[in-house]
N, C-alpha and C positions, 0 to 999 in steps of 0.2 A: 746596340739594342735592336732587336728584331721589330719589324713593322708588321702588324697584323691588319689585314683588310677583310672586312665582311662583305659578302655579296648576297643580295636578296632579290628574288624575282617572284612575283605572284601574278604574272600576266596569263599564265596557264595553270600549271601545277604549283605547288608550294616548294620553292627551291631556295636552298641556303648553301653558301660556300664560304670557305676561309682560304686565304692565301697568306703565306709568310715570306716576306722579302721578295715578292713577285712570283712566287711559286705556289700553285694550287696544292693544298694539302687536305681539304675536305670538300666533298660535293654530296649533298643530301637532297632527297626529293620525296615528297608525299604526293601520290597521284590522286588528288582529291580537289576538284575545281570548284567545290561548293562549300568548303570549310577552311578557308585560308586563315581566318582569325583563330580557329581552334588549334591549328597545327603549327603556325609559323614560329611563335615564341618557343614552343617546346623543341622545335627543330634547332633553333639558334642555341638554346641552352645546352642541348645535347652535343652540338658541334664544339662549343667552347669547352665543355666538360671533357670531351675526348682528347682535346689538345692541352688540357690542364691550364686553361686561361680563364679569366673573368671577362665579362662584357666590357668592363672599364679598361681592359688591356687592348681593346680594339682601337687602332689609331685612325682608321678611315673606313667609310661605309660607301658602297656603291649599290644603287638600286635600279632594276629594270623598270622603265616607265610604260611598257607596253609597245604596241597597242594591245589592248585587252579590255575585259569587262570592267565596269565602274567599281563594283564592290571589291573585287580581288585586288585591283591596282591600289585602291585607297589603303587597304590593309598593309600592303608592302611598303608604301611610301611613308605612311605615318610611323610605322615601326622603324624604318630606316632613319627618319628624322629624330626619333626619340633616342636611339642608340648612338647616333652621331653626336648628340649633345652630351653624352656621357664619356665619349672617347678621350683618351689622354692627350691627344694632339690637337684637340679642338677647344678654343675658348667657348664656354657654354652659351654665351650671348650671341654668337655668330655661327654656331655649328650647323652645317647643312651637309647632307650626303651628296655624292656625285650621282647624276642621273644619266642613263644611257637608254637607247632604243633596244628593247629586248630582241628584236629581229637581228640587230647588229651582232649580238652575242652569238647567236646560232650561226651566223655567217662566218664569224671568226672560228668557231668550232669546225665548220666545214673546210676552211682552207688549211687548218692545222691538222686535219684528220688524215687517216690512212689512204683515203680515196678523194683527194681534193678535186673540185670541179676544174675542168680544163679550159673554161672560158667563163662568160657571164652566166649567172644563175639566179634563182629566185628562192627566197625563204618565205614560207607560208605557215600560218597558224590558224587555229579554229576561231572563227568569229561568230559561230552559231548562225541561226536563220539561213542556213545553207550558203553562207558566205565565208570568205577567208580574209584575214589580214595578211598583207604580203608586201615585200619590197624587193627591188632588183639590185644585184650586186655585181661588181667587176670581179675579175679572176683573183684579185688580191684581197677580196672581202670588203672593199670599200663600197658603201651604198651609193647607188645612182638614183637620185631623186628622193622624194618623200614616201613614207609608208602609205599604203592604200588599203581600202576595204572594198570587197565586191565579190560577186559570184566567181566560181572557179573558172568560168569561161573568160573572165577578164584578165587572167594571168598571161604574161608574155609567153611566147613559144620558146621556153628555155627550160633547162633542167631545174627540178624543184626538190628542195630539202626542207626540213623543219617539221614541227608538230602537225602541220596540216597537209603534208605532202601525200599521205595515203588516204585522205578522207573521201575523195571523189575520184576513184579509179576510172569511172566511166568517162570523165572529162580529162583528167591529167594523164592517166595511162602510163606509158613508158617514160614520160618526163619525170616521174618520181624516181630519182636516182639514189644510190647508196649515199648515206650521209647522216648527220645528226637528226634525231626525231624528238629530242627533248633538250631544253636549255640546261647547260651545265653551269651552275652557279660558282663552281670552283674556277672555271675559265673567266667568268664575270669578275670575280674578285681579283684574279691575277692580272686582268687586262684593264684595270682601272685607269692607267696612264696611257693606254693605247686606243681604246674605244672613243669615238667622238662624243663630246659633251652634249647632252640634249636638254640641259636645264634641269628643272625638278618638277615641272608640271606633267601630269599623266597624259598619255597619248590615247585618248578615247576614240577618235576618228568619227564617232557618231554619237547621237544622244543616248543617254541611258534608257533602259526599258521602262523603268519606273519614273513617272513624271508627276509634278504637282498639278492637280486639276485647275483649269482656268476659272471655273465657277463653282460655287458651293451648291451641293444638292441638299434640298430640304429633307429632313427625316420625318417631317410631319405628314400625316395622311390627309390629303385634301378631301374634304367631305363631298360626297356625291349628292347633287341636288335632284330631288325627285319631282316629277311633274304630276299634277293632279288634274 
């Protein structure tokens, strides 16, 4: 019986992939970084329909944990948890998806690509606020150290690939080399047993933009006292 693996990543775009017996067969993406909830389930349903399978036929689920923005990551992780609980190979009471660093997926794409880096390299993605999420990788695609966030000037002096490679040409310049510019969720699904396990907690790296105020502000208008 074939094993179906679903890959989900919402750290940047909305990305969905399917792998069958370790081979990627579907890779779909919606280039919309502000409507993950609206597109994700539709993309999953379409991928399953194209392969003539039901969601319950999916045996395992792997999800990218970022780094990425708060809302997008939560959508992907919650969806992955829900679908994992429905999978045929998972007891519903203990079902959890596998979680990986999204930058690790792009690094694997780079080393498997037509023009793999000839040495150490960096994978970068957009962190907004004129910053990048990034991580350093060895020539074989294994990550060196933990993912970071910072201005483009903080990147090591190494070749750069990934969704953020072309964002700041005035800083990165010729270090932006040929390689993947989008995460391939088909590679994510096919690499579930190869990519390092990162747990299941999202990799935010910094606090969300929206925070709970520390004190309540009164909505009552304070009367102005007049002097006589």
